[in-house]
C-alpha positions in Angstrom: 107.7 -40.2 -74.1 107.1 -37.0 -73.6 108.9 -35.9 -77.0 106.3 -38.3 -78.9 103.3 -36.8 -77.1 101.4 -34.2 -78.2 102.0 -30.8 -76.9 99.5 -29.3 -74.8 98.8 -25.9 -73.8 100.6 -24.9 -70.8 97.8 -23.8 -67.6 97.5 -20.6 -66.6 96.9 -20.9 -62.8 95.7 -17.2 -62.5 93.2 -18.3 -65.1 91.9 -21.0 -63.3 91.2 -19.3 -60.0 89.8 -16.0 -62.0 85.8 -15.9 -61.7 83.8 -16.1 -64.8 82.6 -12.8 -65.9 79.1 -11.9 -64.6 76.3 -11.2 -66.9 75.1 -7.7 -67.0 71.9 -7.0 -65.5 68.7 -6.7 -67.8 66.6 -3.8 -67.6 63.4 -3.7 -65.9 60.1 -4.2 -68.6 58.3 -1.1 -68.8 54.8 -1.3 -67.1 51.7 -1.6 -69.7 49.9 1.2 -70.0 46.6 -0.7 -69.4 47.6 -2.3 -66.0 48.9 1.3 -64.9 45.1 2.7 -66.2 43.4 -0.4 -64.2 45.4 0.2 -60.5 44.6 3.6 -60.4 40.9 3.4 -59.8 41.5 1.0 -57.3 44.0 3.0 -55.3 41.5 6.2 -55.4 38.6 4.0 -53.9 40.9 2.4 -51.4 41.7 5.8 -50.4 38.5 7.9 -50.7 36.6 4.8 -48.4 39.6 5.1 -45.5 39.2 8.9 -45.8 35.7 9.2 -45.6 33.8 5.6 -44.8 35.9 4.8 -41.1 35.3 8.6 -39.8 31.5 8.1 -40.9 31.3 4.7 -39.5 33.1 6.4 -36.2 30.4 9.0 -36.3 27.3 7.0 -36.1 28.7 5.0 -33.9 29.3 7.4 -31.9 26.1 9.1 -32.2 23.9 5.7 -31.6 26.1 5.2 -28.7 24.9 8.6 -27.4 21.4 8.1 -28.4 21.4 4.8 -26.6 23.5 4.9 -23.9 25.3 8.4 -23.5 22.1 10.2 -22.5 21.4 8.2 -20.1 21.8 6.6 -15.8 21.6 3.6 -14.5 21.8 1.6 -11.8 21.4 -2.2 -10.7 20.1 -1.5 -7.2 16.6 -1.7 -8.0 13.5 -4.2 -7.3 10.1 -5.1 -8.1 7.6 -3.8 -6.0 3.9 -4.9 -5.2 1.5 -3.3 -2.9 1.2 -5.9 0.0 -2.1 -6.3 2.2 -1.7 -8.0 5.7 -5.1 -9.5 6.2 -6.5 -9.8 9.8 -9.1 -10.8 11.8 -11.5 -8.2 13.1 -12.7 -10.5 15.7 -11.1 -13.3 17.4 -12.1 -17.0 17.7 -11.2 -20.5 16.6 -10.5 -21.0 12.5 -13.4 -23.4 11.0 -12.3 -23.1 7.5 -9.3 -22.4 5.6 -10.4 -21.7 1.8 -6.7 -20.6 0.1 -3.4 -22.0 -0.2 -0.1 -20.5 -0.6 0.7 -18.9 -4.3 -3.0 -19.0 -5.2 -4.6 -16.3 -7.4 -7.7 -15.0 -5.7 -10.6 -12.2 -6.9 -11.6 -9.6 -4.6 -14.6 -10.5 -2.2 -13.4 -14.7 -2.4 -13.5 -16.5 1.0 -10.1 -16.5 2.7 -11.2 -18.2 6.1 -14.0 -18.5 8.6 -13.8 -17.9 11.8 -16.2 -20.3 14.6 -19.6 -17.6 14.3 -21.8 -19.7 17.0 -20.6 -16.7 19.7 -21.3 -14.0 17.5 -24.9 -15.5 16.7 -25.7 -16.0 20.8 -24.7 -12.3 21.2 -26.9 -11.3 18.4 -29.9 -13.0 19.8 -29.1 -11.3 23.4 -29.2 -8.0 21.5 -32.7 -8.7 20.4 -33.7 -9.6 23.7 -32.7 -6.3 25.0 -34.4 -4.2 22.3 -37.8 -6.8 23.5 -37.0 -5.9 27.4 -36.5 -1.7 26.1 -40.1 -1.8 24.5 -41.4 -3.2 27.7 -39.7 -0.9 29.8 -40.8 2.0 27.4 -44.7 0.7 28.1 -44.4 0.6 31.7 -42.8 4.3 31.7 -46.0 5.1 29.6 -48.5 3.5 31.9 -46.4 5.3 35.0 -47.0 8.6 33.3 -50.6 8.1 33.2 -50.5 6.8 37.0 -48.8 10.1 37.7 -51.4 12.0 36.0 -54.4 10.2 38.1 -51.9 10.9 41.4 -51.7 14.7 40.1 -55.4 15.2 40.4 -56.2 13.4 43.8 -53.4 15.3 45.3 -55.2 18.4 44.1 -58.7 17.5 45.5 -56.7 16.5 48.9 -55.2 20.5 48.7 -59.1 21.5 47.9 -60.2 19.5 51.0 -57.0 20.6 53.3 -57.6 24.2 52.2 -61.6 24.3 53.2 -60.6 22.6 56.5 -57.8 24.7 57.2 -60.0 27.9 57.0 -62.3 26.7 58.8 -60.3 26.0 61.6 -58.5 29.5 61.0 -62.0 31.2 61.6 -63.2 29.1 64.8 -59.5 29.8 66.1 -60.3 33.6 65.7 -63.5 33.2 67.7 -61.8 31.1 70.4 -64.0 28.2 69.2 -61.5 25.4 68.4 -58.1 24.6 70.0 -54.7 25.2 69.1 -53.6 21.5 68.4 -56.7 21.6 65.8 -55.4 24.4 64.0 -51.9 23.2 63.9 -53.3 20.0 62.3 -55.5 21.4 59.7 -52.7 23.7 58.6 -50.1 20.9 58.8 -52.4 18.6 56.4 -52.5 21.4 54.1 -49.0 21.7 53.7 -48.6 17.8 52.8 -51.5 17.7 50.5 -49.3 20.6 48.7 -46.2 18.4 48.5 -48.1 15.7 47.4 -49.3 17.6 44.5 -45.4 18.5 44.0 -44.3 15.2 43.9 -46.8 13.8 41.7 -46.0 16.4 38.8 -42.2 15.4 39.7 -43.0 11.7 39.3 -44.8 12.9 35.8 -42.0 14.9 34.6 -39.6 12.3 34.7 -42.3 9.4 33.4 -42.8 11.9 30.2 -38.7 12.5 30.2 -38.0 8.7 29.9 -40.8 8.7 27.2 -39.3 11.3 25.2 -37.6 10.0 22.0 -34.4 11.5 20.4 -34.5 14.2 18.0 -32.5 13.1 15.3 -34.2 9.3 15.4 -37.3 9.7 16.5 -37.1 6.3 18.9 -36.5 6.1 22.2 -33.1 6.2 23.4 -33.6 2.9 25.3 -34.6 1.0 22.4 -32.2 3.1 20.1 -29.2 1.9 22.0 -30.5 -1.8 22.1 -31.1 -1.7 18.4 -27.3 -0.5 18.3 -26.0 -3.5 20.0 -27.7 -5.6 17.6 -26.6 -3.6 15.0 -23.3 -4.5 16.1 -23.3 -7.8 16.8 -24.5 -8.5 13.6 -21.4 -7.0 12.1 -19.0 -9.0 14.2 -21.1 -12.3 13.2 -20.3 -11.1 9.9 -16.6 -10.6 10.5 -16.1 -14.0 11.0 -16.2 -14.8 7.5 -12.8 -13.2 6.1 -13.0 -12.2 2.0 -10.0 -10.7 -0.1 -10.3 -6.8 0.2 -9.0 -6.9 -3.6 -7.5 -9.3 -6.0 -4.6 -10.7 -5.8 -2.2 -13.5 -4.8 -1.6 -15.3 -1.4 1.3 -15.5 0.5 2.1 -16.5 4.0 -0.9 -18.5 4.5 0.7 -21.2 6.5 -0.4 -19.1 9.6 -3.8 -20.4 9.0 -4.8 -23.9 10.2 -8.4 -25.2 11.1 -8.6 -24.9 14.9 -5.8 -22.4 15.1 -7.4 -19.5 17.8 -7.2 -16.5 15.9 -6.6 -13.2 17.7 -8.3 -9.6 16.3 -5.9 -7.7 14.7 -2.6 -10.2 14.0 -2.2 -9.9 10.5 -3.2 -13.6 9.4 -2.3 -13.9 5.8 -0.6 -11.5 3.1 -2.3 -10.6 -0.4 0.3 -9.3 -2.8 -1.3 -7.5 -5.6 0.5 -8.8 -8.9 -1.7 -6.8 -11.5 0.0 -3.2 -10.6 4.1 -3.8 -10.3 6.3 -1.2 -10.4 10.3 -0.8 -9.9 11.4 0.9 -7.2 15.2 2.2 -8.5 17.9 3.6 -5.8 19.7 5.9 -7.8 23.0 7.6 -6.5 22.5 11.4 -5.9 24.9 12.4 -8.4 23.0 10.6 -11.2 19.8 12.9 -10.4 20.7 16.2 -12.4 19.1 15.2 -15.6 16.7 12.9 -14.2 12.9 14.1 -14.9 9.6 12.8 -14.1 8.0 11.2 -17.5 11.3 9.9 -19.2 11.5 6.5 -20.6 13.0 3.8 -19.1 14.5 0.2 -19.8 14.0 -2.8 -17.7 16.0 -5.9 -17.4 15.7 -8.7 -14.6 18.1 -10.9 -13.4 15.7 -13.8 -13.3 14.5 -13.4 -16.6 17.4 -13.0 -18.8 16.6 -11.5 -22.3 13.4 -9.8 -20.9 13.5 -6.3 -21.5 10.5 -4.0 -20.3 10.0 -0.4 -21.2 8.6 2.2 -18.8 8.8 5.8 -17.4 9.9 7.4 -14.2 7.0 7.8 -12.6 7.7 9.9 -9.5 11.3 10.9 -7.6 11.5 10.0 -3.6 11.0 13.1 -1.2 14.1 11.9 0.4 16.6 9.7 0.4 16.7 6.3 1.8 18.5 7.1 4.7 16.1 9.6 5.9 13.3 6.9 6.4 16.0 4.0 8.0 14.6 2.6 11.2 18.3 4.5 12.3 18.9 7.4 10.5 22.2 8.1 10.0 24.2 10.8 12.3 26.0 13.0 10.8 26.9 15.8 12.8 29.8 13.4 14.8 33.6 13.7 15.0 34.0 10.5 12.6 32.0 11.9 10.0 32.7 10.1 6.6 30.7 11.1 3.8 28.8 8.6 1.6 27.0 9.0 -1.5 23.4 8.9 -0.9 20.6 7.0 -2.8 17.0 8.4 -3.9 14.5 6.0 -4.5 12.9 6.2 -8.0 9.7 4.7 -9.1 9.5 3.2 -12.3 6.1 2.1 -13.9 5.5 -0.1 -16.4 4.3 1.0 -20.0 3.5 -2.6 -20.8 2.9 -5.9 -19.8 6.1 -8.3 -19.0 6.3 -11.3 -21.0 7.0 -13.3 -17.8 5.1 -12.9 -14.6 6.6 -10.5 -11.8 7.5 -11.7 -8.0 7.7 -8.9 -5.6 11.6 -8.4 -4.4 13.1 -9.6 -8.1 16.5 -7.6 -8.7 16.4 -5.6 -11.9 18.6 -3.4 -13.7 17.2 0.1 -14.8 18.7 2.5 -17.4 16.7 6.3 -17.8 17.3 8.0 -20.7 17.8 11.2 -19.8 18.3 13.1 -23.1 
């Protein structure tokens, strides 16, 4: 069989194991001149943007930060302040009317509350009666002065008669036709007559003094004193009606109750001047190096997010907060620790806030010192 089969080429084991020859690497295609021309401008613009644009943005951002934030100091230790007036009654008495409620806006001169005025009206009537009594007393003094003038004239006539009688008794005494007793009696009568003249003149002078008028008013002092008492009584009667000294908002009016006894001088209600608020910012002493009066400020409020108000530095405090505290710090002690002090700075509003201000609201204040 093997001899009749066609002959096959003998297999070469090395040839079978040998790897096929690798193809020769192809050469990279040459770039097109047109593509190179388009890529060159793009790379140039990107380089220029990176080289000049980024630094310019950094410089602009830094300048903006320096203008808006870098030259400024800020604090969150700031609060809205308003003028507050504690209204008190100047006279005591029972409250008969309350005309306001807590939180109400009132105008200057508006009625707040009223005190029972009947006792003070009676005092006015009593003072009026005192004026009439003083005028009657002046009339009596005038009549007394006229009577004193008559008494003086009568006493002088008695002196003349006593003098004539004494002269007669003296002449008789020299001739021995009278007694020593008669002579002494006539002399005594003359002395009494002279004393009567002096008493009448003194009474007349006293009456004239009581009738004299004051050098400034031209009115008798007794009458003037009675009129002053009536004026004081009328003033006290007017003070039973308590009115608002200025416009503002009522606070703490719960102390006003009809029927309650009001003590003179005791604060009864608080009036807050909401029309003129300001902010008191307590800056650290290290923040005051470049701060000046008049520098602009920016105010924001915790109660009103997003609301900002422009303002300016109105005043810088004359002392730190600790200097005016009830218990000032005792720095001359052995356990002294240095603490950064804070100085109150008043910030005035340059514009009306978009929301109503409330005394005591927390605020953030930034003062631009550059």
